[in-house]
C-alpha positions as a Markdown table, in Angstrom:
| # | Residue | x | y | z |
|---|---|---|---|---|
| 1 | Met | 0.0 | 0.0 | 0.0 |
| 2 | Leu | 1.4 | 3.4 | -1.0 |
| 3 | Arg | 1.5 | 6.3 | 1.5 |
| 4 | Gly | 0.6 | 9.8 | 0.3 |
| 5 | Ser | -0.7 | 10.8 | -3.0 |
| 6 | Asp | 2.5 | 10.2 | -5.0 |
| 7 | Pro | 2.1 | 6.8 | -6.9 |
| 8 | Asp | 5.9 | 6.5 | -7.4 |
| 9 | Trp | 6.7 | 3.0 | -6.0 |
| 10 | Ser | 10.4 | 3.8 | -5.8 |
| 11 | Gln | 9.9 | 6.4 | -3.1 |
| 12 | Arg | 8.0 | 4.6 | -0.3 |
| 13 | Ala | 6.2 | 1.3 | 0.1 |
| 14 | Glu | 4.9 | -0.5 | 3.2 |
| 15 | Leu | 3.7 | -4.0 | 4.0 |
| 16 | Ser | 1.5 | -4.9 | 6.9 |
| 17 | Cys | 1.8 | -8.4 | 8.3 |
| 18 | Arg | 0.1 | -9.6 | 11.5 |
| 19 | Gly | -0.6 | -6.1 | 12.6 |
| 20 | Arg | 3.0 | -4.8 | 11.9 |
| 21 | Thr | 3.7 | -2.2 | 9.3 |
| 22 | Ile | 6.9 | -2.6 | 7.4 |
| 23 | Glu | 8.0 | 0.5 | 5.5 |
| 24 | Met | 10.9 | 0.9 | 3.1 |
| 25 | Glu | 12.4 | 4.1 | 1.9 |
| 26 | Ser | 13.9 | 4.2 | -1.6 |
| 27 | Arg | 17.5 | 4.2 | -0.5 |
| 28 | Ala | 17.2 | 2.4 | 2.8 |
| 29 | Ile | 17.1 | -1.3 | 3.4 |
| 30 | Asn | 14.7 | -2.0 | 6.2 |
| 31 | Ala | 15.5 | -4.8 | 8.7 |
| 32 | Glu | 11.9 | -5.7 | 9.4 |
| 33 | Leu | 11.2 | -6.0 | 5.7 |
| 34 | Leu | 14.2 | -8.2 | 5.1 |
| 35 | Arg | 13.3 | -10.4 | 8.1 |
| 36 | Gly | 9.8 | -10.9 | 6.6 |
| 37 | Leu | 11.3 | -11.7 | 3.2 |
| 38 | Ala | 13.8 | -14.1 | 4.8 |
| 39 | Arg | 11.0 | -15.8 | 6.8 |
| 40 | His | 9.0 | -16.2 | 3.6 |
| 41 | Gln | 12.1 | -17.7 | 1.9 |
| 42 | Ala | 12.5 | -20.3 | 4.7 |
| 43 | Trp | 8.8 | -21.2 | 4.6 |
| 44 | Ala | 8.9 | -21.5 | 0.8 |
| 45 | Asp | 12.0 | -23.7 | 0.9 |
| 46 | Ile | 10.3 | -26.0 | 3.4 |
| 47 | Ala | 7.3 | -26.3 | 1.1 |
| 48 | His | 9.6 | -27.2 | -1.8 |
| 49 | Trp | 11.4 | -29.8 | 0.3 |
| 50 | Lys | 8.1 | -31.4 | 1.3 |
| 51 | Ala | 7.2 | -31.7 | -2.4 |
| 52 | Leu | 10.7 | -33.2 | -3.2 |
| 53 | His | 10.3 | -35.8 | -0.4 |
| 54 | Glu | 6.9 | -36.8 | -1.7 |
| 55 | Asn | 8.3 | -37.6 | -5.2 |
| 56 | Ser | 11.6 | -39.4 | -5.5 |
| 57 | Thr | 11.9 | -38.5 | -9.2 |
| 58 | Leu | 12.0 | -34.8 | -8.2 |
| 59 | Leu | 14.5 | -35.4 | -5.4 |
| 60 | Glu | 16.8 | -37.4 | -7.7 |
| 61 | Asp | 16.6 | -34.9 | -10.6 |
| 62 | Leu | 20.1 | -33.6 | -11.4 |
| 63 | Glu | 18.8 | -30.1 | -12.5 |
| 64 | Ile | 16.9 | -29.6 | -9.2 |
| 65 | Arg | 19.8 | -30.9 | -7.1 |
| 66 | Lys | 22.3 | -28.7 | -8.9 |
| 67 | Arg | 20.2 | -25.6 | -8.3 |
| 68 | Leu | 19.6 | -26.5 | -4.7 |
| 69 | Asn | 23.4 | -26.8 | -4.2 |
| 70 | His | 23.9 | -23.5 | -6.0 |
| 71 | Met | 21.2 | -21.8 | -3.8 |
| 72 | Val | 23.0 | -23.0 | -0.6 |
| 73 | Met | 26.4 | -21.8 | -1.9 |
| 74 | Ala | 25.1 | -18.4 | -3.1 |
| 75 | Leu | 23.2 | -17.9 | 0.2 |
| 76 | Arg | 26.2 | -18.7 | 2.3 |
| 77 | Met | 28.5 | -16.5 | 0.2 |
| 78 | Leu | 26.2 | -13.5 | 0.1 |
| 79 | Thr | 25.5 | -13.7 | 3.8 |
| 80 | Ala | 29.2 | -14.0 | 4.6 |
| 81 | Leu | 30.1 | -11.0 | 2.3 |
| 82 | Ala | 27.4 | -8.9 | 4.0 |
| 83 | Gln | 29.0 | -9.6 | 7.3 |
| 84 | Gly | 32.4 | -8.5 | 6.0 |
| 85 | Glu | 33.8 | -12.0 | 5.6 |
| 86 | Lys | 35.8 | -13.2 | 2.6 |
| 87 | Pro | 34.3 | -16.5 | 1.6 |
| 88 | Asp | 36.3 | -18.9 | -0.5 |
| 89 | Pro | 34.2 | -20.3 | -3.3 |
| 90 | Ser | 36.8 | -22.9 | -4.3 |
| 91 | Gly | 36.3 | -24.6 | -0.9 |
| 92 | Met | 32.5 | -25.0 | -1.5 |
| 93 | Lys | 31.6 | -28.5 | -2.8 |
| 94 | Asp | 28.2 | -29.9 | -3.8 |
| 95 | Ile | 26.4 | -31.7 | -1.1 |
| 96 | Glu | 25.2 | -35.1 | -2.2 |
| 97 | Pro | 22.9 | -36.7 | 0.4 |
| 98 | Ala | 19.5 | -35.1 | 0.2 |
| 99 | Asn | 19.1 | -34.9 | 4.0 |
| 100 | Gln | 22.5 | -33.0 | 4.2 |
| 101 | Leu | 21.5 | -30.7 | 1.4 |
| 102 | Glu | 18.2 | -29.9 | 3.1 |
| 103 | Ala | 19.9 | -29.3 | 6.4 |
| 104 | Ala | 22.5 | -27.0 | 4.8 |
| 105 | Leu | 19.7 | -24.9 | 3.1 |
| 106 | Glu | 17.8 | -24.7 | 6.4 |
| 107 | Lys | 21.0 | -23.5 | 8.2 |
| 108 | Ala | 21.8 | -21.0 | 5.4 |
| 109 | Asn | 18.4 | -19.5 | 5.8 |
| 110 | Ala | 18.8 | -19.3 | 9.6 |
| 111 | Asp | 22.2 | -17.7 | 9.2 |
| 112 | Leu | 20.7 | -15.2 | 6.8 |
| 113 | Ile | 18.1 | -14.2 | 9.4 |
| 114 | Glu | 20.8 | -13.9 | 12.0 |
| 115 | Ala | 22.8 | -11.7 | 9.7 |
| 116 | Ile | 19.8 | -9.5 | 9.2 |
| 117 | Asn | 19.6 | -9.1 | 12.9 |
| 118 | Thr | 23.3 | -8.2 | 13.4 |
| 119 | Thr | 24.5 | -6.5 | 10.2 |
| 120 | Asp | 25.0 | -2.8 | 9.6 |
| 121 | Phe | 23.1 | -2.5 | 6.3 |
| 122 | Gln | 24.8 | 0.7 | 5.3 |
| 123 | Lys | 28.3 | -0.7 | 5.7 |
| 124 | Met | 30.0 | -0.7 | 2.3 |
| 125 | Ile | 31.4 | -4.1 | 1.2 |
| 126 | Ala | 34.2 | -4.3 | -1.3 |
| 127 | Leu | 33.4 | -6.8 | -4.1 |
| 128 | Pro | 36.1 | -8.0 | -6.5 |
| 129 | Arg | 33.9 | -8.1 | -9.6 |
| 130 | Gly | 30.8 | -6.5 | -11.0 |
| 131 | Pro | 29.5 | -5.2 | -14.3 |
| 132 | Gln | 32.4 | -2.7 | -14.5 |
| 133 | Gly | 35.1 | -4.4 | -12.4 |
| 134 | Ala | 35.6 | -4.1 | -8.6 |
| 135 | Trp | 32.9 | -2.2 | -6.8 |
| 136 | Glu | 31.2 | -1.7 | -3.4 |
| 137 | Ala | 27.7 | -2.4 | -2.3 |
| 138 | Pro | 25.9 | -1.8 | 1.0 |
| 139 | Ala | 25.6 | -4.9 | 3.2 |
| 140 | Gly | 21.8 | -4.6 | 3.1 |
| 141 | Val | 21.8 | -4.9 | -0.7 |
| 142 | Leu | 23.8 | -8.1 | -0.5 |
| 143 | Leu | 21.3 | -9.6 | 2.0 |
| 144 | Leu | 18.4 | -8.6 | -0.3 |
| 145 | Gln | 20.3 | -10.2 | -3.2 |
| 146 | Ala | 20.6 | -13.4 | -1.2 |
| 147 | Ile | 16.8 | -13.5 | -0.9 |
| 148 | Thr | 15.9 | -12.5 | -4.5 |
| 149 | His | 18.5 | -14.9 | -5.9 |
| 150 | Ser | 16.9 | -17.8 | -4.1 |
| 151 | Gln | 13.5 | -16.8 | -5.3 |
| 152 | His | 14.6 | -17.0 | -8.9 |
| 153 | His | 16.0 | -20.5 | -8.5 |
| 154 | Arg | 13.1 | -21.7 | -6.5 |
| 155 | Gly | 10.9 | -20.6 | -9.4 |
| 156 | Gln | 13.2 | -22.5 | -11.8 |
| 157 | Asn | 12.8 | -25.6 | -9.6 |
| 158 | Ala | 9.0 | -25.2 | -9.7 |
| 159 | Ser | 9.1 | -25.1 | -13.5 |
| 160 | Arg | 11.2 | -28.3 | -13.5 |
| 161 | Met | 8.8 | -30.0 | -11.2 |
| 162 | Arg | 6.0 | -29.3 | -13.7 |
| 163 | Gln | 8.2 | -30.6 | -16.5 |
| 164 | Leu | 8.6 | -33.9 | -14.5 |
| 165 | Gly | 4.8 | -34.1 | -14.1 |
| 166 | Ala | 4.5 | -32.9 | -10.5 |
| 167 | Thr | 2.5 | -29.9 | -9.2 |
| 168 | Pro | 4.9 | -27.6 | -7.3 |
| 169 | Pro | 3.7 | -26.0 | -4.0 |
| 170 | Met | 2.2 | -22.5 | -4.1 |
| 171 | Thr | 5.0 | -20.5 | -2.5 |
| 172 | Asp | 4.3 | -16.9 | -3.7 |
| 173 | Phe | 4.9 | -14.2 | -1.2 |
| 174 | Val | 1.2 | -13.2 | -1.3 |
| 175 | Ile | 0.2 | -16.8 | -0.4 |
| 176 | Trp | 2.5 | -16.7 | 2.6 |
| 177 | Tyr | 1.0 | -13.4 | 3.6 |
| 178 | Ala | -2.6 | -14.7 | 3.1 |
| 179 | Leu | -1.7 | -17.6 | 5.4 |
| 180 | Gly | -0.7 | -15.2 | 8.2 |
| 181 | Cys | 3.0 | -15.2 | 7.5 |
| 182 | Pro | 3.6 | -18.7 | 9.1 |
């Protein structure tokens, strides 16, 4: 819902969830909004894992498994970067057993929420590469990227589930909201 009469979405937006109002300025990353998005992500990942466990074809699919591994690694790296750490991608290996992969994604989501609670969102983080070489980004932007990146790949996995004849769970943010932000 927009506040004021100006319909420019880039200026101010708010989200109400369970009686709380979450507002985001155009240049500020709001902790409460990020926490809500991260909680949605953890819920959506649980829903996807439930679907995977109900259909062994999905759980064994190499495309889905590869993306799940990539989601874990990217989530770990972006969270670590936002906290000022220097993760080493060469040390990250694919996780083979499904139960370990599921646990790793659950832990990465928990670590993301913890980072949201403890990170200075305005702190500039040096990044070695970008569209024009080395650059800096606020830590809050990296945490937001961790969430949007996972949303993208969860959508790809939902499409793959359909290709394999399964019906993926409804994990849209608006569904989570309608269910009371579980």
